C-alpha positions as CSV (number, residue, x, y, z in Angstrom):
1,M,8.6,89.2,-60.7
2,K,11.1,87.3,-62.7
3,H,10.2,83.8,-61.6
4,F,7.6,82.2,-59.4
5,T,9.2,79.6,-57.2
6,S,8.6,80.9,-53.6
7,L,7.1,83.8,-51.7
8,E,10.4,85.6,-52.0
9,D,9.9,85.7,-55.8
10,A,6.4,87.0,-55.5
11,G,7.0,89.5,-52.7
12,E,3.9,90.7,-50.9
13,P,1.1,88.2,-51.9
14,G,-1.8,90.7,-51.8
15,P,-1.6,91.8,-55.4
16,L,-1.6,88.3,-56.7
17,V,-4.5,87.3,-54.5
18,R,-6.5,90.3,-55.7
19,S,-5.6,89.5,-59.3
20,A,-6.7,85.9,-58.9
21,L,-10.0,87.0,-57.4
22,A,-10.6,89.4,-60.2
23,L,-9.8,86.8,-62.8
24,K,-12.2,84.4,-61.2
25,Q,-15.0,87.0,-61.9
26,K,-13.9,87.2,-65.6
27,P,-11.6,84.3,-66.3
28,F,-11.7,84.2,-70.1
29,Q,-9.5,87.1,-71.4
30,P,-7.8,85.6,-74.4
31,G,-6.3,88.9,-75.5
32,L,-3.9,89.1,-72.5
33,A,-1.4,86.5,-73.8
34,A,-2.5,85.9,-77.4
35,G,0.4,84.2,-79.3
36,K,2.3,83.3,-76.1
37,K,3.4,79.7,-75.3
38,V,3.6,78.2,-71.8
39,G,5.6,75.0,-71.4
40,L,4.5,72.7,-68.6
41,I,7.2,70.2,-67.7
42,F,6.4,67.3,-65.4
43,L,8.9,65.0,-63.7
44,N,6.2,63.4,-61.6
45,P,2.4,62.8,-61.8
46,S,-0.1,65.5,-61.5
47,L,-3.9,66.0,-61.9
48,R,-4.9,69.5,-60.5
49,T,-1.6,71.2,-61.3
50,R,-1.4,69.9,-64.8
51,L,-5.1,70.7,-65.7
52,S,-5.4,74.0,-63.8
53,S,-2.2,75.3,-65.4
54,Q,-3.4,74.4,-68.9
55,V,-6.8,76.0,-68.3
56,A,-5.1,79.1,-66.8
57,A,-2.9,79.6,-69.8
58,Q,-5.7,79.0,-72.3
59,N,-8.0,81.5,-70.4
60,L,-5.3,84.1,-71.1
61,G,-5.1,83.2,-74.8
62,A,-1.7,81.4,-74.5
63,E,-1.0,77.9,-75.8
64,A,-0.1,75.4,-73.1
65,I,2.2,72.5,-74.2
66,V,2.7,69.7,-71.7
67,L,5.8,67.4,-71.6
68,D,6.0,64.4,-69.3
69,I,9.8,64.0,-69.0
70,G,9.4,60.4,-67.7
71,K,7.4,59.3,-70.7
72,D,8.0,61.7,-73.5
73,G,11.5,63.1,-73.1
74,W,15.1,61.9,-72.7
75,A,16.4,61.0,-69.3
76,L,18.1,64.2,-68.0
77,E,21.5,64.6,-66.4
78,F,21.7,67.4,-63.8
79,D,25.3,67.0,-62.6
80,D,28.1,69.1,-64.2
81,G,31.4,67.7,-65.3
82,V,30.3,64.1,-65.7
83,T,31.0,61.8,-68.6
84,M,27.6,60.9,-69.9
85,N,28.2,57.3,-70.7
86,G,25.3,56.0,-68.7
87,D,21.5,56.1,-69.1
88,K,21.2,59.9,-69.2
89,A,20.9,61.0,-72.8
90,E,20.6,64.8,-72.4
91,H,22.0,67.4,-70.1
92,I,19.8,69.9,-68.4
93,R,22.0,72.7,-69.8
94,E,20.8,71.9,-73.3
95,A,17.3,70.7,-72.5
96,A,16.3,73.8,-70.4
97,A,18.0,76.1,-72.9
98,V,16.1,74.6,-75.8
99,M,12.8,74.9,-73.9
100,G,13.7,78.6,-73.3
101,R,13.8,79.0,-77.1
102,Y,10.4,77.5,-77.6
103,F,8.4,79.0,-74.7
104,D,7.7,82.4,-73.1
105,V,7.1,80.9,-69.6
106,L,8.2,77.5,-68.3
107,G,6.4,75.6,-65.6
108,V,8.3,72.8,-63.9
109,R,7.1,70.1,-61.5
110,T,9.7,68.2,-59.6
111,F,9.5,65.9,-56.5
112,P,11.9,64.9,-53.7
113,E,13.3,61.5,-53.3
114,L,13.0,61.8,-49.5
115,K,16.4,60.1,-49.0
116,D,18.8,62.9,-48.8
117,K,17.6,66.0,-46.9
118,E,20.5,68.2,-48.1
119,A,20.0,67.2,-51.8
120,D,16.2,67.8,-51.7
121,Y,16.4,71.1,-49.9
122,S,19.0,72.4,-52.3
123,E,16.4,72.3,-55.0
124,T,19.0,71.2,-57.6
125,L,16.4,70.3,-60.3
126,L,14.3,73.4,-60.1
127,S,17.3,75.6,-59.8
128,A,18.8,74.1,-63.0
129,F,15.8,75.1,-65.0
130,V,15.9,78.6,-63.6
131,A,19.6,78.8,-64.4
132,Y,19.6,77.6,-68.0
133,A,16.1,78.3,-69.4
134,G,16.6,82.0,-69.8
135,I,12.9,82.7,-69.4
136,P,10.6,83.0,-66.4
137,V,10.2,79.7,-64.5
138,V,7.1,78.8,-62.4
139,S,7.3,76.1,-59.8
140,L,4.5,73.6,-60.3
141,E,5.7,72.0,-57.1
142,S,9.3,71.3,-56.0
143,A,11.0,69.3,-53.4
144,T,10.4,71.9,-50.7
145,R,7.5,74.2,-51.8
146,H,4.3,74.4,-53.8
147,P,3.7,78.1,-54.3
148,L,0.7,77.9,-56.7
149,Q,-1.1,75.8,-54.2
150,S,-0.4,78.2,-51.4
151,L,-1.5,81.2,-53.5
152,A,-4.8,79.3,-54.2
153,D,-5.1,78.6,-50.4
154,L,-4.8,82.3,-49.6
155,V,-7.4,83.1,-52.3
156,T,-9.8,80.5,-50.8
157,I,-9.4,81.8,-47.2
158,Q,-10.0,85.4,-48.3
159,E,-13.0,84.3,-50.3
160,H,-14.6,82.5,-47.3
161,W,-13.7,85.0,-44.5
162,K,-16.2,87.8,-44.1
163,E,-15.9,88.7,-40.4
164,N,-14.1,91.8,-39.2
165,R,-11.4,90.0,-37.2
166,R,-8.3,87.9,-37.8
167,P,-9.3,84.3,-38.4
168,K,-7.5,81.5,-36.6
169,V,-5.9,79.1,-39.1
170,V,-4.7,75.7,-38.0
171,L,-2.5,73.5,-40.1
172,T,-2.8,70.0,-38.8
173,W,-0.8,66.9,-39.6
174,A,-2.8,63.7,-40.5
175,P,-1.8,60.1,-41.0
176,H,-0.8,58.5,-44.3
177,I,0.4,55.2,-45.6
178,K,3.2,56.7,-47.7
179,A,6.0,59.1,-46.8
180,L,5.0,62.4,-48.3
181,P,7.2,65.5,-48.8
182,Q,6.9,68.7,-46.7
183,A,6.4,70.9,-49.8
184,V,2.7,71.8,-49.3
185,P,2.9,72.5,-45.5
186,N,6.2,74.3,-45.9
187,S,4.8,76.5,-48.6
188,F,1.5,77.1,-46.8
189,V,3.3,78.3,-43.7
190,E,5.6,80.5,-45.7
191,W,2.8,82.2,-47.5
192,I,0.3,82.6,-44.6
193,K,2.4,83.4,-41.6
194,G,2.7,87.0,-42.9
195,A,-1.0,87.3,-43.6
196,E,-3.7,88.8,-41.4
197,V,-4.4,85.5,-39.6
198,D,-3.4,83.8,-36.4
199,L,-1.6,80.7,-37.5
200,V,-1.0,77.5,-35.5
201,V,0.7,74.4,-36.7
202,T,0.0,71.1,-34.9
203,N,1.7,67.8,-35.4
204,P,3.0,64.9,-33.4
205,E,6.5,65.0,-31.8
206,G,9.1,64.4,-34.5
207,Y,7.1,66.0,-37.3
208,D,8.1,69.6,-36.9
209,L,8.8,71.3,-40.2
210,A,12.2,72.8,-41.1
211,P,13.2,75.7,-38.9
212,E,13.4,78.0,-41.9
213,F,9.7,77.7,-42.3
214,I,8.3,77.5,-38.7
215,N,10.5,80.1,-37.1
216,G,8.1,82.5,-35.4
217,V,5.1,80.2,-35.8
218,E,3.3,78.7,-32.9
219,V,3.7,74.9,-33.0
220,V,1.5,72.8,-30.7
221,H,1.9,69.0,-30.3
222,D,-1.5,68.6,-28.7
223,Q,-4.0,68.5,-31.7
224,K,-7.1,69.0,-29.5
225,E,-5.6,72.1,-27.9
226,A,-4.5,73.6,-31.2
227,L,-8.0,73.1,-32.8
228,K,-9.8,75.2,-30.2
229,G,-11.4,78.2,-31.8
230,A,-10.1,77.5,-35.2
231,D,-11.9,79.2,-38.1
232,F,-10.0,77.3,-40.8
233,V,-8.3,73.9,-40.5
234,Y,-5.9,72.7,-43.2
235,V,-5.4,69.0,-43.0
236,K,-2.3,67.6,-44.5
237,N,0.2,64.7,-44.0
238,W,4.0,65.1,-44.3
239,S,6.9,62.8,-43.4
240,S,9.4,63.7,-40.7
241,Y,11.9,66.4,-41.4
242,E,14.1,65.5,-38.4
243,Q,14.3,61.8,-39.3
244,Y,14.1,62.8,-42.9
245,G,11.4,61.1,-45.0
246,Q,10.4,58.7,-42.3
247,I,7.0,57.7,-41.0
248,L,7.3,57.6,-37.2
249,G,3.9,56.0,-36.3
250,E,0.3,55.6,-37.3
251,Y,-1.3,58.2,-35.0
252,E,-4.9,57.1,-35.8
253,G,-6.3,59.7,-33.5
254,W,-5.1,62.4,-35.9
255,T,-7.5,61.4,-38.7
256,F,-9.8,64.5,-39.0
257,G,-13.4,63.7,-38.3
258,N,-16.5,65.4,-36.9
259,E,-15.2,65.0,-33.3
260,H,-12.2,67.2,-34.3
261,L,-14.5,69.6,-36.1
262,A,-16.6,70.0,-33.0
263,M,-13.5,71.4,-31.2
264,T,-13.3,74.3,-33.6
265,N,-15.3,77.4,-34.3
266,N,-17.3,75.6,-37.0
267,A,-14.2,75.8,-39.1
268,R,-13.9,75.5,-42.8
269,V,-11.8,72.4,-43.6
270,M,-9.2,72.5,-46.3
271,H,-7.0,70.0,-48.2
272,C,-4.8,70.3,-51.3
273,L,-5.9,66.9,-52.7
274,P,-5.6,64.1,-53.5
275,V,-6.9,63.0,-50.2
276,R,-7.1,59.4,-48.9
277,R,-10.6,59.3,-47.4
278,N,-11.1,58.0,-43.9
279,L,-7.3,58.0,-43.4
280,V,-6.5,61.7,-43.7
281,I,-10.0,63.1,-43.4
282,K,-13.2,61.2,-42.8
283,D,-16.1,61.0,-45.3
284,E,-18.4,62.8,-42.8
285,V,-16.2,65.9,-43.1
286,L,-15.3,65.8,-46.8
287,D,-19.0,65.4,-47.7
288,G,-20.2,67.9,-45.1
289,P,-20.9,71.6,-45.4
290,N,-17.6,72.7,-43.8
291,A,-15.4,71.2,-46.5
292,I,-14.0,73.7,-49.0
293,H,-11.3,71.5,-50.6
294,L,-13.1,71.7,-54.0
295,D,-13.1,75.5,-53.8
296,Q,-9.3,75.3,-53.3
297,S,-9.0,73.1,-56.4
298,E,-11.1,75.5,-58.5
299,N,-9.0,78.4,-57.3
300,R,-5.8,76.7,-58.6
301,V,-6.9,77.9,-62.0
302,Y,-7.1,81.5,-61.0
303,A,-3.9,81.4,-59.0
304,A,-2.0,80.1,-62.0
305,Q,-3.7,82.5,-64.2
306,A,-2.6,85.5,-62.0
307,V,1.0,84.3,-62.0
308,F,1.1,83.6,-65.8
309,K,-0.5,87.0,-66.4
310,K,2.1,88.8,-64.2
311,L,5.1,87.0,-65.8
312,L,3.8,87.4,-69.4
313,E,3.1,91.1,-68.9
314,S,6.6,91.8,-67.5
């Protein structure tokens, strides 16, 4: 594994899932990456990704150094061939290359503008770091994917599933007041559709994910029908891909509550966080026994640790 930006980089996810579960049993192994340095570069805000990645690196004995580009660094130019006579003080070719001289692994978090589908889905920012850093690059979320979150999601499902059959996993859309990217649902579908589960995605008309992610996946526009018999329900909002970055309606009935939970097979309820209570998921579910969103957040540490370990070893 040279980089970690998508499932394609990771290959079959089983080894990383098993590594994460093993590290969870014995997380503090400072001899594995002693003397190594992990750079964590943020172009947008973060809580879980920032903290879990720092803890993961430190658990392995590596030093984690965080840079918030928006506050601590020069404004970066990503286009080639431009005359830099505007507000961009440094080109990504130099910035990424310098970071590659300082660190052993570089984590990068970017975010889509949700204005230009082609620009966002080309992953220009993340690809530039991969091209010019000269060291392994880990996506801490990009315009189209969040692979560390998806790895943690797989770890969490495996941790909670003890029955000798394939679980039914439902990814359900939920309302939100802001237009959010498709990165988390895209990535979740990409990682889990090849796992030993029966996956169903449910969302209102107009919110289908990009074909490259949902090809071969059952998509149901009737939420109640989709939830029947579910063992895990992943609740998440995303803006429209078809009418890119748009919110098409309020759809209050999609807010996940006990009435939705009752349609399932006593499902565990998941969310990547942050979650807007009583808009995306109701208090009664988040504070109830079926919610495992905090387990997902904890497992972000071990997912990142497994990835850093793999990259630093190789």
